[in-house]
NUFI-756609 format. One record per atom (N, C-alpha, C, CB): y, x, z; residue in one letter. Coordinates in pm, whole numbers, padded with zeros to 5 digits, always signed. Glycine has a CB too. Layout:
N
YXZA ...
//
This chain:
129
+07638+11945+09750M +07771+11985+09786M +07806+11990+09925M +07859+11903+09726M +07873+12083+09992N +07894+12075+10120N +08019+12002+10155N +07892+12200+10170N +08025+11980+10292I +08151+11907+10338I +08281+11969+10292I +08156+11900+10490I +08299+12095+10271G +08419+12143+10217G +08463+12110+10069G +08412+12278+10232G +08354+12119+10001A +08374+12078+09864A +08396+11944+09820A +08277+12115+09800A +08346+11852+09926I +08355+11709+09896I +08465+11677+09957I +08243+11622+09938I +08538+11745+10056A +08664+11739+10108A +08780+11756+10022A +08671+11826+10200A +08760+11866+09939K +08847+11893+09847K +08848+11790+09717K +08820+12031+09813K +08727+11743+09698L +08738+11662+09561L +08782+11528+09593L +08597+11651+09478L +08784+11479+09725T +08833+11347+09764T +08970+11328+09839T +08734+11293+09845T +09011+11461+09866G +09137+11464+09934G +09128+11437+10096G +09228+11358+09865G +09031+11413+10133L +08991+11367+10273L +08957+11503+10358L +08854+11261+10267L +08998+11504+10515S +08946+11608+10569S +08803+11597+10608S +09021+11639+10669S +08746+11708+10650A +08621+11708+10712A +08593+11629+10834A +08593+11829+10737A +08694+11610+10920K +08686+11536+11039K +08689+11367+10979K +08821+11585+11148K +08763+11361+10874S +08737+11205+10831S +08601+11153+10778S +08831+11169+10720S +08559+11256+10698I +08423+11222+10630I +08342+11208+10745I +08361+11333+10524I +08328+11282+10848R +08234+11279+10956R +08236+11143+11016R +08263+11384+11058R +08373+11115+11041L +08398+10972+11110L +08345+10861+11005L +08572+10945+11145L +08371+10878+10899Y +08316+10757+10802Y +08170+10767+10801Y +08370+10765+10642Y +08103+10896+10824E +07968+10869+10810E +07918+10819+10963E +07890+11004+10749E +07983+10856+11072D +07923+10805+11204D +07953+10660+11215D +07982+10882+11332D +08064+10611+11127K +08091+10476+11134K +07988+10394+11038K +08241+10454+11095K +07925+10459+10973G +07832+10386+10867G +07906+10351+10721G +07779+10238+10936G +08009+10407+10698L +08066+10355+10589L +08022+10430+10465L +08207+10354+10606L +07955+10562+10478I +07908+10594+10365I +07752+10607+10395I +07980+10716+10311I +07669+10624+10290T +07531+10650+10300T +07520+10783+10350T +07458+10631+10174T +07424+10790+10437L +07397+10932+10510L +07337+11036+10413L +07290+10916+10636L +07407+11145+10436P +07370+11259+10346P +07238+11325+10383P +07480+11365+10349P +07167+11384+10303N +07055+11462+10338N +07103+11580+10401N +06970+11492+10224N +07002+11645+10465R +07023+11779+10553R +06952+11884+10479R +06962+11772+10711R +07007+11988+10472S +06944+12107+10434S +06834+12150+10545S +07055+12217+10413S +06759+12238+10498E +06680+12305+10592E +06752+12376+10721E +06607+12404+10515E +06870+12428+10698S +06947+12484+10804S +07025+12378+10874S +07036+12591+10754S +07026+12245+10825G +07081+12133+10901G +07217+12108+10848G +07085+12161+11053G +07255+12173+10747Y +07399+12118+10678Y +07398+12009+10600Y +07462+12210+10590Y +07488+11924+10604R +07489+11806+10520R +07508+11834+10367R +07599+11716+10569R +07418+11762+10287E +07421+11789+10135E +07472+11680+10082E +07291+11819+10067E +07581+11662+10012Y +07671+11558+09969Y +07625+11546+09820Y +07835+11595+09990Y +07665+11431+09759T +07598+11409+09611T +07736+11323+09557T +07419+11303+09608T +07732+11300+09420N +07812+11237+09349N +07837+11107+09402N +07769+11236+09228N +07741+11028+09450Q +07745+10897+09533Q +07838+10898+09636Q +07618+10866+09596Q +07843+11019+09715H +07930+11019+09841H +08068+11038+09774H +07892+11145+09958H +08076+11109+09678V +08222+11127+09625V +08255+10963+09593V +08233+11243+09469V +08195+10898+09529Q +08225+10763+09471Q +08279+10676+09617Q +08068+10690+09387Q +08191+10695+09710E +08203+10629+09851E +08329+10664+09901E +08093+10672+09954E +08349+10788+09930L +08458+10837+10008L +08588+10829+09912L +08425+10991+10062L +08594+10820+09796T +08708+10783+09709T +08751+10642+09722T +08676+10809+09567T +08647+10549+09734L +08676+10403+09756L +08734+10392+09899L +08542+10310+09739L +08684+10458+09981I +08744+10447+10117I +08882+10498+10120I +08663+10521+10219I +08904+10616+10068A +09038+10672+10090A +09139+10588+09984A +09036+10844+10062A +09106+10548+09883K +09198+10454+09826K +09219+10321+09885K +09162+10433+09702K +09121+10269+09938S +09119+10140+10045S +09214+10157+10158S +08970+10118+10116S +09195+10285+10213R +09278+10310+10342R +09428+10316+10289R +09232+10460+10426R +09446+10382+10175K +09591+10389+10140K +09646+10255+10098K +09615+10489+10026K +09583+10139+10074A +09614+10036+10017A +09613+09945+10160A +09516+10001+09889A +09607+10018+10265G +09626+09936+10404G +09498+09860+10447G +09747+09822+10391G +09375+09895+10397F +09257+09816+10452F +09204+09891+10572F +09140+09796+10343F +09186+09811+10680S +09133+09894+10821S +08996+09943+10777S +09116+09786+10977S +08938+10027+10866L +08803+10084+10853L +08694+09980+10849L +08777+10179+10968L +08705+09844+10911A +08600+09739+10910A +08626+09690+10752A +08622+09611+11041A +08729+09663+10701E +08764+09625+10580E +08687+09705+10451E +08910+09642+10581E +08714+09864+10499C +08678+09943+10401C +08522+09932+10403C +08737+10085+10420C +08455+09921+10518A +08303+09907+10530A +08270+09792+10460A +08248+09896+10673A +08338+09673+10464E +08284+09563+10378E +08313+09594+10228E +08351+09421+10418E +08423+09670+10165L +08435+09683+10049L +08325+09788+09997L +08569+09712+10027L +08290+09877+10087A +08196+09998+10056A +08050+09918+10039A +08195+10127+10194A +08005+09834+10111S +07921+09751+10091S +07884+09666+09980S +07936+09700+10162S +08014+09586+09958L +07999+09534+09813L +07997+09619+09712L +08093+09452+09776L +08056+09740+09709A +08027+09832+09588A +07893+09883+09575A +08112+09949+09589A +07827+09884+09687R +07695+09938+09694R +07594+09820+09623R +07657+09974+09859R +07637+09692+09647N +07557+09569+09611N +07560+09535+09465N +07607+09449+09689N +07448+09554+09394P +07456+09527+09262P +07461+09372+09226P +07344+09593+09201P +07436+09299+09322N +07454+09154+09315N +07574+09105+09370N +07351+09088+09377N +07670+09180+09398R +07824+09140+09439R +07885+09049+09338R +07923+09270+09449R +07958+08957+09406K +08038+08860+09320K +08179+08919+09313K +08042+08706+09381K +08256+08924+09200S +08383+09014+09215S +08478+08889+09288S +08453+09087+09041S +08438+08785+09275C +08549+08690+09360C +08546+08717+09493C +08527+08535+09351C +08434+08771+09549D +08449+08818+09703D +08514+08946+09722D +08311+08831+09774D +08538+09025+09625V +08617+09156+09632V +08758+09095+09615V +08575+09277+09508V +08775+09025+09527K +08919+08954+09496K +08966+08878+09623K +08907+08839+09365K +08887+08778+09695K +08929+08731+09778K +08963+08823+09909K +08854+08638+09786K +08893+08939+09936Q +08921+09026+10039Q +09063+09100+10014Q +08804+09124+10051Q +09094+09139+09878T +09203+09185+09823T +09330+09094+09841T +09171+09210+09690T +09296+08970+09796E +09410+08861+09825E +09438+08860+09971E +09367+08707+09779E +09353+08863+10063N +09372+08843+10201N +09464+08942+10247N +09247+08846+10278N +09426+09062+10207K +09511+09189+10231K +09634+09191+10180K +09455+09303+10183K +09656+09142+10082L +09790+09120+09991L +09881+09021+10068L +09756+09052+09832L +09819+08925+10135E +09907+08835+10194E +09942+08884+10329E +09851+08701+10197E +09866+08962+10383E +09893+09037+10525E +10000+09131+10499E +09759+09121+10589E +10008+09197+10396I +10108+09305+10372I +10221+09244+10340I +10075+09403+10268I +10231+09115+10272E +10339+09047+10245E +10424+09000+10351E +10306+08954+10177E +10360+08949+10474V +10391+08900+10591V +10448+09032+10670V +10266+08826+10655V +10381+09148+10654R +10444+09277+10731R +10568+09325+10669R +10344+09402+10733R +10579+09316+10521I +10702+09359+10463I +10811+09254+10495I +10685+09380+10310I +10794+09128+10518K +10890+09014+10550K +10931+09072+10711K +10805+08835+10541K +10834+09085+10791E +10894+09122+10928E +10954+09250+10934E +10795+09119+11034E +10918+09359+10881L +10998+09487+10843L +11131+09461+10800L +10933+09564+10733L +11149+09389+10710K +11279+09351+10645K +11372+09284+10752K +11255+09249+10521K +11322+09195+10828E +11393+09148+10951E +11438+09242+11046E +11316+09063+11020E +11349+09354+11062I +11366+09456+11164I +11470+09538+11105I +11236+09537+11199I +11456+09564+10973Q +11568+09632+10903Q +11719+09571+10926Q +11534+09626+10751Q +11710+09438+10877K +11826+09380+10899K +11913+09374+11037K +11800+09268+10861K +11825+09369+11130Q +11873+09383+11288Q +11925+09505+11313Q +11761+09365+11394Q +11866+09622+11274L +11891+09756+11294L +12005+09790+11223L +11782+09837+11259L +12033+09752+11098K +12163+09773+11014K +12272+09701+11097K +12152+09708+10853K +12256+09593+11131S +12342+09503+11211S +12402+09584+11330S +12259+09375+11263S +12307+09630+11398W +12331+09711+11528W +12412+09851+11492W +12178+09747+11603W +12370+09896+11402V +12417+10053+11349V +12583+10022+11303V +12301+10121+11183V +12591+09913+11233S +12713+09879+11178S +12835+09817+11303S +12671+09765+11060S +12770+09756+11406S +12855+09717+11511S +12870+09822+11608S +12808+09601+11574S +12817+09948+11614C +12848+10032+11726C +12935+10145+11665C +12714+10086+11799C +13041+10174+11752P +13131+10298+11703P +13064+10421+11709P +13257+10318+11783P +12961+10436+11783G +12884+10572+11798G +12997+10693+11852G +12812+10618+11634G +13063+10642+11952D +13172+10748+11982D +13136+10801+12121D +13329+10685+11979D +13207+10859+12195S +13182+10915+12334S +13209+10812+12436S +13268+11039+12363S +13249+10680+12406N +13273+10585+12499N +13124+10528+12573N +13356+10471+12421N +13133+10469+12662S +12996+10394+12737S +12979+10276+12671S +13008+10356+12904S +13072+10219+12613D +13078+10077+12576D +12978+10080+12447D +13242+10022+12542D +12879+09995+12441C +12772+10011+12321C +12728+09878+12288C +12638+10102+12358C +12757+09818+12185P +12729+09680+12127P +12573+09675+12124P +12799+09657+11970P +12517+09782+12087I +12367+09788+12071I +12300+09752+12199I +12319+09930+12027I +12329+09813+12295I +12284+09789+12435I +12334+09653+12492I +12334+09905+12527I +12444+09626+12469D +12507+09474+12504D +12409+09354+12449D +12670+09453+12424D +12376+09383+12317D +12294+09275+12241D +12140+09296+12297D +12305+09299+12060D +12083+09406+12318L +11955+09419+12373L +11935+09351+12525L +11927+09569+12375L +12056+09365+12591T +12031+09300+12733T +12084+09169+12744T +12092+09379+12848T +12131+09109+12638K +12199+08973+12670K +12088+08891+12634K +12341+08934+12587K +12067+08769+12700K +11966+08679+12694K +11999+08563+12607K +11933+08637+12824K 
//
């Protein structure tokens, strides 16, 4: 199948597919006599794994590790689980940080009258040591 067909199947753009190919995240597709890439069901699986991994917050490097594990018939599920646990811990820290940011923003919004006067408690708080 061509890049348009695989893009439609995976929900990825042609540009993303080429990037993942260039970065070595998927196996290289064969080329037709006219030079076009020819993708297979294996590529669909690899790209689906990458797309889902990216949506779950994995970096490209982490996606490459997961794709490598997926291709390895001798992989250990404990390795996959450990990588996923690490990502979960990272996401939990980010959520905590975002909740703190949200709390601060809510505080600023509630303290500011938002009127036409130049006095602004938000600016006052941002500039105070």
